[in-house]
Each structure stands twice: as structure tokens, then as C-alpha cells.
C-alpha positions as CSV (number, residue, x, y, z in Angstrom):
1,X,0.1,0.1,0.1
2,X,1.6,3.1,-1.3
3,X,0.3,6.1,1.1
4,X,1.9,8.4,-1.7
5,X,-0.2,7.3,-4.4
6,X,-3.3,7.8,-2.3
7,X,-2.6,11.3,-1.4
8,X,-1.8,12.3,-4.9
9,X,-5.1,11.0,-5.9
10,X,-6.8,12.8,-3.3
11,X,-7.8,15.8,-5.5
12,X,-9.6,13.7,-8.5
13,X,-11.7,12.3,-5.5
14,X,-12.5,15.2,-4.0
15,X,-14.1,16.1,-7.4
16,X,-15.7,13.1,-8.1
17,X,-17.5,13.2,-4.4
18,X,-18.6,16.6,-5.1
19,X,-20.3,15.4,-7.9
20,X,-21.5,12.5,-6.5
21,X,-23.2,14.4,-3.8
22,X,-24.7,16.7,-6.1
23,X,-26.1,14.0,-8.9
24,X,-27.3,12.2,-5.5
25,X,-29.0,15.1,-4.1
26,X,-30.6,16.2,-7.1
27,X,-31.8,12.8,-8.0
28,X,-33.2,12.2,-4.5
29,X,-35.1,15.2,-4.4
30,X,-36.4,14.9,-7.7
31,X,-37.3,11.0,-6.8
32,X,-39.4,12.0,-3.8
33,X,-41.0,14.7,-5.6
34,X,-42.1,12.5,-8.3
35,X,-42.9,9.3,-6.0
36,X,-45.4,11.5,-3.4
37,X,-47.3,13.0,-6.6
38,X,-47.5,9.5,-8.3
39,X,-48.7,8.0,-4.8
40,X,-51.1,10.5,-4.6
41,X,-52.7,9.6,-7.5
42,X,-52.8,6.1,-7.0
43,X,-54.2,6.5,-3.8
44,X,-56.7,8.5,-4.8
45,X,-57.5,6.5,-8.1
46,X,-57.7,9.6,-10.2
47,X,-59.0,7.6,-13.6
48,X,-56.7,6.9,-16.6
49,X,-53.8,8.9,-14.9
50,X,-53.7,6.5,-12.1
51,X,-53.4,3.2,-14.6
52,X,-51.0,5.0,-16.7
53,X,-48.5,6.1,-13.6
54,X,-49.1,2.2,-12.3
55,X,-47.4,1.1,-15.4
56,X,-44.5,3.8,-15.1
57,X,-43.8,2.3,-11.3
58,X,-43.7,-1.0,-12.8
59,X,-41.4,-0.4,-15.5
60,X,-39.4,2.0,-13.3
61,X,-39.0,-0.9,-10.5
62,X,-38.3,-3.9,-13.0
63,X,-36.0,-2.6,-15.4
64,X,-32.3,-1.7,-14.3
65,X,-30.6,2.0,-14.0
66,X,-27.7,0.6,-16.8
67,X,-30.6,-0.1,-19.2
68,X,-32.5,3.3,-18.7
69,X,-29.1,5.0,-18.9
70,X,-28.5,3.5,-22.2
71,X,-31.3,4.4,-23.6
72,X,-31.4,8.0,-22.5
73,X,-28.0,8.9,-23.7
74,X,-27.6,6.5,-26.6
75,X,-31.2,6.1,-27.6
76,X,-32.5,9.5,-27.7
77,X,-29.9,11.2,-29.9
78,X,-31.7,8.6,-32.6
79,X,-34.8,10.4,-31.6
80,X,-33.3,13.9,-32.2
81,X,-32.9,14.5,-28.6
82,X,-29.2,14.5,-27.3
83,X,-28.7,14.8,-23.5
84,X,-25.2,15.2,-21.7
85,X,-24.2,12.5,-19.7
86,X,-25.0,14.3,-16.4
87,X,-28.4,15.1,-17.5
88,X,-29.0,11.4,-18.5
89,X,-27.6,10.1,-15.1
90,X,-30.1,12.5,-12.8
91,X,-33.2,11.7,-15.2
92,X,-32.5,8.0,-15.1
93,X,-31.7,8.4,-11.2
94,X,-35.4,9.9,-10.8
95,X,-36.9,7.8,-13.2
96,X,-35.8,4.6,-11.2
97,X,-35.9,6.6,-7.8
98,X,-39.6,7.9,-8.6
99,X,-40.9,4.5,-9.0
100,X,-39.3,3.1,-6.0
101,X,-40.2,6.1,-3.9
102,X,-44.0,5.9,-5.0
103,X,-44.1,2.2,-3.8
104,X,-42.6,3.5,-0.3
105,X,-45.2,6.2,-0.1
106,X,-48.1,4.1,-1.1
107,X,-47.4,1.9,1.8
108,X,-47.6,4.9,4.3
109,X,-50.8,6.0,2.8
110,X,-52.5,2.6,3.0
111,X,-51.5,2.5,6.3
112,X,-53.7,5.5,7.4
113,X,-57.1,4.2,9.0
114,X,-60.1,4.2,6.5
115,X,-61.9,5.9,9.7
116,X,-59.9,8.9,9.3
117,X,-60.6,9.2,5.4
118,X,-64.5,8.9,6.3
119,X,-63.8,11.4,8.9
120,X,-62.7,13.6,6.4
121,X,-65.1,13.2,4.1
122,X,-67.9,13.7,6.5
123,X,-66.6,17.3,7.3
124,X,-66.8,18.1,3.6
125,X,-63.1,17.8,2.5
126,X,-62.5,17.6,-1.1
127,X,-59.6,15.2,-2.4
128,X,-56.9,18.0,-2.0
129,X,-58.0,18.9,1.6
130,X,-57.6,15.1,2.4
131,X,-54.5,14.8,0.8
132,X,-53.0,18.2,2.5
133,X,-54.6,17.6,6.2
134,X,-55.0,13.8,6.9
135,X,-53.1,12.0,4.0
136,X,-49.6,13.4,3.7
137,X,-48.9,14.1,7.4
138,X,-49.6,10.8,8.5
139,X,-48.7,9.1,5.4
140,X,-45.2,10.5,5.6
141,X,-44.6,9.7,9.0
142,X,-45.5,6.0,8.0
143,X,-43.1,6.1,4.9
144,X,-40.0,7.1,6.7
145,X,-38.3,3.9,6.9
146,X,-39.1,2.6,3.5
147,X,-37.8,5.9,2.1
148,X,-35.0,5.9,4.1
149,X,-33.8,2.7,2.6
150,X,-34.6,3.9,-1.0
151,X,-32.3,7.1,-0.3
152,X,-29.4,4.8,0.7
153,X,-30.2,2.7,-2.6
154,X,-30.1,5.6,-4.9
155,X,-26.8,6.9,-3.4
156,X,-24.9,3.6,-4.0
157,X,-26.6,3.3,-7.7
158,X,-24.9,6.4,-8.7
159,X,-21.8,4.2,-9.2
160,X,-23.5,3.2,-12.3
161,X,-23.3,6.4,-14.1
162,X,-19.7,5.6,-14.5
163,X,-21.0,3.6,-17.7
164,X,-21.5,6.9,-19.2
165,X,-18.5,8.4,-18.4
166,X,-20.1,10.6,-15.6
167,X,-16.3,11.7,-13.5
168,X,-18.2,10.6,-10.1
169,X,-16.3,8.3,-7.4
170,X,-16.6,4.8,-9.1
171,X,-15.6,6.6,-12.4
172,X,-12.8,8.3,-10.9
173,X,-11.4,5.4,-9.7
174,X,-11.6,3.2,-12.7
175,X,-10.0,6.0,-14.5
176,X,-7.0,6.1,-12.3
177,X,-6.6,2.4,-11.9
178,X,-6.6,2.3,-15.7
179,X,-3.9,4.8,-16.1
180,X,-1.8,3.9,-12.9
181,X,-2.5,0.4,-11.8
182,X,-2.9,0.8,-8.5
183,X,-6.0,-0.9,-7.6
184,X,-5.6,-1.3,-4.0
185,X,-4.9,2.1,-3.5
186,X,-7.4,3.6,-5.6
187,X,-10.4,1.3,-3.9
188,X,-9.4,1.9,-0.8
189,X,-10.0,5.5,-1.1
190,X,-13.1,4.8,-3.3
191,X,-14.5,2.6,-0.4
192,X,-13.5,5.4,2.2
193,X,-15.5,7.9,0.2
194,X,-18.4,6.2,0.3
195,X,-18.3,5.2,3.9
196,X,-18.1,9.3,4.5
197,X,-21.1,9.7,2.3
198,X,-23.1,6.8,3.8
199,X,-22.2,6.2,7.2
200,X,-23.3,9.7,8.6
201,X,-26.4,9.4,6.4
202,X,-27.5,6.0,8.0
203,X,-26.9,7.2,11.5
204,X,-29.4,10.3,10.9
205,X,-31.9,8.4,8.6
206,X,-32.0,5.8,11.8
207,X,-32.5,8.5,14.3
208,X,-35.2,10.0,12.3
209,X,-37.0,6.5,12.0
210,X,-36.7,6.3,15.6
211,X,-38.0,9.9,16.4
212,X,-40.9,9.2,14.0
213,X,-41.6,6.0,15.1
214,X,-42.0,7.0,18.9
215,X,-43.3,10.3,17.9
216,X,-40.8,12.4,20.3
217,X,-40.3,15.5,17.3
218,X,-42.1,17.4,19.9
219,X,-40.4,16.3,23.2
């Protein structure tokens, strides 16, 4: 293990680290927005649209991100729509993540007692008011465990971006290995970089789950 090699690689890994964080952040936020909208439409069974979004969820969850990225990056130019590598990565992550997040939200929404929905309807609430005051507050809390798992999953999926040459962490490591043949050193830095991202996040999400589970936000 050559520590000088590791030290020299740090600037490259810092750039990859920053890009991985940025892509993960945009992809996760986009996935949460898509997921909650899709789940609400399906929960209230809005005609036609709920069927279309149900098909989207199945396609998104049952096709690999790798195939989605190839379609976006190499297939879209054939249709006259050329996307940059980063745009393809973000769209692919949101497409995949939105489907998983939708299922996570759906599990939370379905955990709400029917009596509470009936009570809202009896008070004269429309679907928007039910979503805002009854479904979302309780459903989001119930969805936290599933959403936490999806967040971790999506961050790890950014490693697949290397196939379309986005210079995130994994691509950075592979490039350096290809140039200097120092696999042990660069893979060690790669593992440490992902640990720096994931371990604090896992601890935070675990804390958040416990808070939600025991209803102690206001304590």
C-alpha cells in the first residue's frame, strides 16, 4: 500500500465526491417529488392517470438503471434529443427513484385508517384537503423507513453512472486504475469516500426513523 499514491489521488477523488453528492441530492429530491405525486394520484384512484402511473412504477422498478441510462444517453439522440451525460444520469436516477419512492409512499398512505378518510369526507373535505390535512402528514411519517432505504439505494446506484463516463467516485477510481494500475490504493479511497457519505447519512436516517416511530419530535 503506497500512501503517496493515495495522497496524490485525493484532488481527483474530491471532485468525484462533490459530483456524487450533487447528483445524489438532485436525484433524491426529484425522486421524492415524483414519488409523492405518483402515490397520491394512485391513492385517490384518479381515472386513467392512475393506471398510466401504475405502469410507470412497474417499468421503473423492473428495469435496471443501466438499461435506462443507455436508453437516455444513446437512444434519445436517435430520436433527435441529445442529452448530456449528467442530464441522462439525473433523469435516470429520478425515473428509477420515483418509482421506488412511489411504492414507499403508497405503503405509508395505505397504513392510514379508513375511518380517518371517512371522517374527512364527512367534514366536507375534497381530495386536495384530504391529501393536505389527513393523508400526507400521517402517510409521510409511516413512509420514513421505506424512504430511508430508498435514499441509501439511490446513492449507491450513482456508481453505475460510470458507464456513461460521468466522473463521479466510481468512474474516478476506474480511470486512475486504468492509468496507473494501483488498484488497492484507489479502491481503498473509493470505499472510504462512500463510507464518508453513507455512514453519517445512515445514522441520521436511523435517528429520524426512531423519532417518527415514537412520536418524539415535540418532546
